[in-house]
C-alpha positions as CSV (number, residue, x, y, z in Angstrom):
1,M,-5.7,14.0,-28.2
2,Q,-2.6,14.4,-26.0
3,N,-4.5,16.9,-23.8
4,K,-6.8,14.1,-22.7
5,Y,-3.8,12.0,-21.6
6,N,-2.3,15.0,-19.8
7,K,-5.6,15.4,-18.0
8,N,-5.4,11.8,-16.9
9,I,-2.1,12.6,-15.2
10,K,-3.7,15.5,-13.3
11,L,-6.7,13.4,-12.5
12,I,-4.6,10.6,-11.0
13,H,-3.0,13.1,-8.5
14,A,-6.5,14.4,-7.7
15,L,-7.8,10.9,-7.1
16,N,-4.8,10.2,-4.9
17,F,-5.8,13.3,-2.9
18,C,-9.3,12.0,-2.4
19,R,-8.1,8.5,-1.7
20,G,-5.9,9.8,1.1
21,L,-8.8,11.5,2.7
22,S,-11.2,8.7,2.1
23,Y,-8.8,6.5,4.0
24,G,-7.7,9.0,6.6
25,W,-9.0,6.7,9.4
26,I,-6.2,4.3,8.7
27,V,-4.0,6.0,11.3
28,I,-6.4,4.8,14.1
29,F,-7.8,1.7,12.4
30,V,-6.2,-0.9,14.7
31,L,-7.2,1.3,17.7
32,F,-10.8,1.4,16.2
33,L,-10.8,-2.4,16.0
34,R,-9.4,-2.7,19.6
35,S,-12.2,-0.4,20.8
36,F,-14.6,-3.4,20.3
37,S,-12.5,-5.3,22.9
38,L,-10.9,-7.5,20.3
39,S,-7.6,-9.3,21.0
40,F,-4.6,-8.8,18.7
41,T,-5.3,-12.3,17.4
42,Q,-8.9,-11.3,16.4
43,V,-7.5,-8.1,14.9
44,S,-5.0,-10.1,12.9
45,I,-7.8,-12.4,11.7
46,L,-9.7,-9.3,10.3
47,L,-6.5,-8.1,8.7
48,G,-5.8,-11.6,7.4
49,V,-9.3,-11.7,5.8
50,F,-8.6,-8.4,4.2
51,F,-5.3,-9.8,2.8
52,L,-7.0,-13.0,1.7
53,A,-9.8,-11.1,-0.2
54,N,-7.1,-8.9,-1.7
55,L,-5.1,-12.0,-2.7
56,I,-8.0,-13.8,-4.3
57,F,-9.1,-10.8,-6.4
58,E,-5.8,-9.2,-7.1
59,V,-5.0,-11.0,-10.3
60,P,-8.5,-11.1,-11.7
61,S,-8.8,-7.4,-11.0
62,G,-5.6,-6.7,-12.9
63,E,-6.9,-8.7,-15.8
64,F,-10.2,-6.9,-15.6
65,A,-8.3,-3.6,-15.9
66,D,-6.2,-4.9,-18.9
67,L,-9.3,-6.3,-20.6
68,Y,-12.1,-3.9,-19.8
69,G,-10.3,-0.6,-19.0
70,R,-8.6,1.3,-16.2
71,K,-11.5,3.7,-15.8
72,K,-14.1,1.0,-14.9
73,S,-11.7,-0.5,-12.3
74,I,-11.1,2.8,-10.6
75,I,-14.8,3.7,-10.5
76,I,-15.7,0.3,-8.9
77,Y,-12.9,0.8,-6.4
78,G,-14.5,4.2,-5.5
79,F,-17.8,2.5,-4.8
80,S,-16.2,-0.1,-2.6
81,S,-14.6,2.7,-0.5
82,L,-18.0,4.3,-0.2
83,I,-19.6,1.0,1.1
84,I,-16.9,0.2,3.6
85,N,-17.1,3.7,5.2
86,I,-20.8,3.3,5.6
87,L,-20.3,-0.1,7.2
88,F,-17.7,1.2,9.6
89,I,-20.2,4.0,10.6
90,I,-23.0,1.6,11.4
91,T,-21.1,-1.4,12.8
92,N,-21.2,-2.8,16.3
93,S,-20.5,-6.4,15.2
94,F,-17.4,-8.4,14.5
95,W,-19.2,-10.0,11.5
96,V,-20.0,-6.6,9.9
97,L,-16.3,-5.7,10.4
98,L,-15.5,-8.9,8.7
99,L,-17.7,-8.1,5.7
100,A,-16.2,-4.6,5.5
101,M,-12.7,-6.1,5.4
102,I,-13.7,-8.4,2.6
103,I,-15.1,-5.5,0.5
104,N,-12.0,-3.4,1.3
105,G,-9.7,-6.2,0.1
106,V,-11.6,-6.7,-3.1
107,G,-12.0,-3.0,-3.8
108,L,-8.3,-2.2,-3.1
109,S,-7.3,-4.8,-5.6
110,L,-9.1,-2.8,-8.3
111,W,-6.9,0.3,-7.5
112,T,-3.4,-1.2,-7.0
113,G,-1.7,-1.7,-10.3
114,T,-4.4,0.0,-12.3
115,N,-3.4,3.5,-11.1
116,D,0.2,2.9,-11.9
117,S,-0.6,1.4,-15.3
118,L,-2.8,4.4,-16.2
119,L,-0.1,6.9,-15.1
120,F,2.7,5.1,-17.0
121,E,0.6,4.7,-20.2
122,S,-0.6,8.3,-20.1
123,L,3.0,9.4,-19.8
124,K,4.1,7.1,-22.5
125,I,1.6,8.3,-25.0
126,T,2.6,11.9,-24.3
127,K,6.3,10.8,-24.7
128,K,7.1,11.6,-21.0
129,E,7.6,8.0,-19.8
130,K,11.1,9.0,-18.6
131,D,9.4,11.2,-16.0
132,Y,7.6,8.2,-14.5
133,Q,9.8,7.9,-11.4
134,K,9.5,11.6,-10.7
135,H,5.7,11.4,-11.0
136,R,5.6,8.2,-8.9
137,G,7.6,10.1,-6.3
138,L,5.2,13.0,-6.4
139,F,2.3,10.5,-6.2
140,E,3.7,9.3,-2.9
141,L,4.7,12.7,-1.7
142,F,1.2,14.1,-2.4
143,Y,-0.5,11.2,-0.7
144,I,1.8,11.5,2.3
145,S,1.4,15.3,2.6
146,I,-2.3,14.7,3.1
147,G,-1.4,12.2,5.8
148,V,0.2,15.0,7.8
149,L,-3.3,16.6,8.3
150,T,-5.2,13.3,8.8
151,N,-2.6,11.8,11.1
152,F,-2.8,14.8,13.4
153,F,-6.5,15.5,13.4
154,I,-8.1,12.1,13.0
155,P,-6.8,10.8,16.4
156,L,-8.3,13.9,18.0
157,L,-11.6,13.4,16.3
158,F,-11.5,9.7,17.1
159,N,-11.0,10.6,20.8
160,Q,-14.3,12.6,20.6
161,N,-16.3,10.0,18.7
162,I,-14.9,6.8,17.1
163,R,-17.3,7.3,14.1
164,I,-16.3,10.9,13.0
165,P,-13.3,9.8,10.9
166,F,-15.5,7.6,8.8
167,Y,-18.1,10.3,8.1
168,I,-15.2,12.5,6.7
169,A,-14.0,9.5,4.7
170,L,-17.5,9.0,3.3
171,L,-17.6,12.5,1.9
172,F,-14.3,12.1,0.0
173,S,-15.3,8.7,-1.3
174,I,-18.2,10.4,-3.1
175,V,-15.8,13.1,-4.6
176,F,-13.5,10.3,-5.7
177,I,-16.3,8.6,-7.7
178,I,-17.2,11.9,-9.4
179,L,-13.5,12.5,-10.5
180,A,-13.0,8.9,-11.6
181,N,-15.8,9.4,-14.1
182,L,-13.7,12.1,-15.8
183,I,-10.8,9.7,-16.7
184,Y,-10.1,9.2,-20.4
185,D,-9.2,5.5,-20.9
186,P,-6.0,5.1,-23.1
187,Y,-7.5,2.0,-24.6
188,K,-10.5,1.6,-26.8
189,V,-11.8,-1.3,-24.9
190,K,-13.9,-3.9,-26.7
191,K,-16.6,-5.7,-25.0
192,H,-15.5,-9.1,-23.7
193,K,-17.4,-11.9,-22.2
194,I,-16.0,-12.4,-18.7
195,T,-15.0,-16.1,-18.3
196,F,-12.6,-18.0,-16.0
197,K,-10.8,-19.2,-19.2
198,T,-10.0,-15.5,-20.2
199,Y,-8.6,-14.7,-16.7
200,Y,-6.6,-18.0,-16.7
201,K,-5.0,-17.2,-20.0
202,Q,-4.1,-13.7,-19.0
203,F,-2.7,-15.0,-15.7
204,K,-0.7,-17.7,-17.4
205,K,0.9,-15.3,-19.9
206,S,1.8,-12.8,-17.2
207,L,3.3,-15.5,-15.0
208,T,5.4,-16.7,-18.0
209,I,6.7,-13.1,-18.5
210,I,7.9,-13.1,-14.9
211,K,9.5,-16.5,-15.1
212,K,11.3,-15.8,-18.4
213,N,12.6,-12.3,-17.4
214,N,15.3,-12.8,-14.7
215,K,15.3,-9.2,-13.8
216,I,11.5,-9.1,-13.2
217,F,11.7,-12.5,-11.3
218,M,14.4,-11.2,-8.9
219,L,12.5,-7.9,-8.5
220,F,9.5,-9.9,-7.4
221,F,11.6,-12.0,-5.0
222,Y,13.2,-9.0,-3.3
223,T,10.2,-6.7,-3.0
224,V,7.5,-9.3,-2.0
225,I,9.5,-10.2,1.1
226,L,10.2,-6.5,1.9
227,Y,6.5,-5.6,1.4
228,T,5.4,-8.4,3.6
229,I,7.5,-7.5,6.7
230,I,7.0,-3.7,6.2
231,K,3.2,-4.1,5.9
232,T,3.1,-6.4,8.9
233,F,4.5,-3.6,11.0
234,S,2.5,-0.8,9.5
235,E,-0.8,-2.6,9.4
236,L,-0.7,-4.4,12.8
237,I,2.1,-3.3,15.1
238,N,2.8,0.4,14.5
239,Q,-0.4,1.9,16.1
240,P,-0.5,-0.2,19.3
241,L,3.2,0.3,19.7
242,I,2.9,4.1,19.9
243,A,-0.5,4.0,21.7
244,Q,0.9,1.9,24.6
245,N,3.2,4.8,25.7
246,F,1.4,8.0,24.6
247,N,-2.1,9.5,24.8
248,L,-4.1,10.2,21.7
249,S,-3.0,13.9,21.4
250,Q,0.6,12.9,21.6
251,Y,-0.2,9.9,19.3
252,G,-1.6,12.3,16.6
253,L,1.4,14.6,16.9
254,I,3.9,11.8,16.6
255,F,2.1,10.4,13.5
256,A,1.8,13.8,11.9
257,L,5.4,14.9,12.4
258,A,6.7,11.4,11.3
259,T,4.7,12.0,8.1
260,V,6.5,15.4,7.7
261,V,9.8,13.6,8.0
262,Q,8.7,11.1,5.4
263,A,7.5,13.8,3.1
264,L,10.8,15.8,3.4
265,L,12.8,12.7,2.7
266,L,10.7,12.0,-0.4
267,L,11.8,15.3,-1.8
268,I,15.3,13.8,-2.2
269,A,14.0,10.2,-2.9
270,N,15.6,10.1,-6.4
271,K,19.0,11.0,-5.0
272,I,18.8,8.4,-2.3
273,I,17.6,5.7,-4.7
274,N,20.4,6.4,-7.1
275,F,22.9,6.3,-4.2
276,F,21.5,3.0,-2.9
277,R,21.7,1.5,-6.5
278,K,25.5,1.9,-6.4
279,I,25.5,-0.9,-3.7
280,H,22.2,-2.9,-3.9
281,V,19.1,-0.9,-3.5
282,Y,17.0,-3.6,-1.8
283,I,19.7,-4.6,0.6
284,M,20.2,-1.0,1.6
285,L,16.4,-0.5,2.1
286,A,16.1,-3.6,4.2
287,L,19.1,-2.7,6.3
288,V,18.0,0.8,7.1
289,W,14.4,-0.3,7.8
290,S,15.5,-3.2,10.1
291,L,17.9,-1.1,12.2
292,S,15.4,1.8,12.4
293,L,12.6,-0.5,13.5
294,A,14.4,-1.7,16.7
295,L,14.7,2.0,17.9
296,L,10.9,2.4,17.9
297,T,10.5,0.6,21.2
298,T,11.9,3.7,23.0
299,K,9.6,6.0,25.0
300,S,11.4,9.1,23.7
301,I,9.2,11.1,21.4
302,Y,12.3,12.8,20.0
303,V,13.7,9.5,18.8
304,I,10.4,8.0,17.7
305,I,9.3,10.8,15.4
306,P,12.4,10.8,13.0
307,V,12.9,7.1,13.2
308,M,9.2,6.3,12.4
309,G,9.4,8.8,9.5
310,V,12.4,6.9,8.1
311,T,10.7,3.5,8.4
312,W,7.7,4.9,6.5
313,F,10.0,6.5,3.9
314,I,11.7,3.1,3.3
315,G,8.2,1.7,2.6
316,S,7.6,4.4,0.0
317,L,11.0,3.8,-1.6
318,V,10.3,0.1,-2.0
319,A,7.0,1.1,-3.8
320,I,8.8,3.7,-6.0
321,T,11.8,1.5,-7.0
322,F,9.7,-1.6,-7.6
323,S,7.2,0.3,-9.8
324,T,9.9,2.1,-11.7
325,D,12.1,-1.0,-12.3
326,L,9.1,-3.2,-13.3
327,N,7.6,-0.6,-15.7
328,H,11.0,-0.1,-17.5
329,N,11.6,-3.9,-17.8
330,L,8.1,-4.9,-18.9
331,K,7.5,-4.2,-22.5
332,Q,4.0,-5.7,-22.9
333,D,1.5,-2.9,-22.1
334,N,-1.5,-5.2,-22.2
335,K,-0.1,-7.3,-19.4
336,R,1.2,-4.4,-17.2
337,A,-1.8,-4.3,-14.8
338,T,-1.9,-8.1,-14.5
339,V,1.8,-8.4,-13.7
340,L,1.5,-5.6,-11.1
341,S,-1.4,-7.4,-9.6
342,L,0.5,-10.6,-9.5
343,H,3.1,-8.8,-7.3
344,K,0.3,-7.7,-5.0
345,F,-1.1,-11.2,-5.0
346,F,2.2,-12.7,-3.6
347,S,2.6,-9.8,-1.2
348,S,-0.9,-10.4,0.2
349,L,-0.1,-14.1,0.5
350,G,2.9,-13.2,2.7
351,G,0.8,-10.7,4.6
352,I,-1.8,-13.3,5.6
353,I,0.8,-15.5,7.1
354,F,2.8,-12.8,8.8
355,V,-0.1,-10.9,10.2
356,L,-1.7,-14.0,11.7
357,V,1.6,-15.2,13.2
358,F,2.4,-11.8,14.7
359,G,-1.1,-11.3,16.1
360,F,-0.6,-14.5,18.1
361,I,2.9,-13.3,19.1
362,M,1.6,-10.0,20.3
363,D,-1.0,-11.7,22.5
364,K,1.4,-14.3,24.0
365,F,4.4,-12.1,24.5
366,N,4.3,-8.3,24.0
367,I,4.4,-5.6,21.4
368,N,8.1,-4.8,21.9
369,N,9.2,-8.4,21.4
370,S,7.2,-8.5,18.2
371,V,9.1,-5.5,16.9
372,Y,12.5,-7.1,17.7
373,I,11.5,-10.3,16.0
374,L,10.3,-8.5,12.8
375,S,13.6,-6.5,12.8
376,A,15.6,-9.7,13.0
377,I,13.6,-11.1,10.1
378,G,14.7,-8.1,8.1
379,I,18.4,-8.8,8.9
380,I,17.9,-12.5,7.9
381,F,16.4,-11.3,4.6
382,I,19.6,-9.3,3.9
383,L,21.8,-12.4,4.6
384,V,19.7,-14.5,2.2
385,I,20.2,-11.9,-0.6
386,L,24.0,-11.8,0.1
387,I,24.2,-15.7,0.0
388,F,22.1,-15.8,-3.1
389,K,24.3,-13.2,-4.8
390,K,27.4,-15.0,-3.8
391,K,26.2,-18.3,-5.3
392,K,25.1,-16.6,-8.4
């Protein structure tokens, strides 16, 4: 029986590999949207719709995974990836892009939380749950290593034809669906009738867990804000910031080498996390990220590559530390995916607000000023934590 759960662990890494390639276009996605002569405000609306769709379905999708099985959720996510890649291939319309962003937001909600839950539960059943942080780090490292290839080659292919990256992604979406069907679900899922009342009860119980557990509550507070500002930069600002000073060949090289820096740092992620924990892990992450961000406005490729790698690495550390801390503080397995989805729910809510605001700022002012403002918000976040700790 344990062999099936060990197989799950390998399958999760294989699925992560396919997911990386089925979303390889993410490195040029804002540039792709801008190729339709969209303003930053219009781009931010599309991203905001994505966050909104993700927000609305994040909690129900986590409840779906808890009630009906991880495997079903992951398979449906695979089909959503397949559909959006087809839409991006055929689209010439803002409204088709809007539809694709809605499907992407809904589909992604079925993956986030579910994959972490399946990994932790498979490790727990095989009595290897103490290795979760190591596996979660490998999860990030594996995904990012694929990014080295996609970040270099996708901009070059995009320069030849803006549709080519999506044809490649379509192929790996199909492979993802095939692999997802091989998952062994840890739970013997009974058939349930899907009702709003069922979802509401699951939501309410999970929210109560967060409120009553001070450690989980503070974990949500710290990481939701960090996720929001980090995602605003990575989803909206990062690509046009680099593209404004470099051609697509240089752009691909910068993103690829920055990914190498990120991957190398992830090799010592556990040591860095343990060192940061001696002070305050989330204060340290916010401080390093905010200071690094301000340096990205330079035109020096030698500064941008390592600094951008560090900012991405901080994003990965936030994901690793949050997932590890939550899984070890949450005892209710049948609420795990829902609680993880609640975190994504609140992060998406923050993402909607920040992306729309910064889309407007980028159009009215400029990209560099947007970066400085976001960096300042990171510093303010640190001050808020320090004040809160002092009062406590």
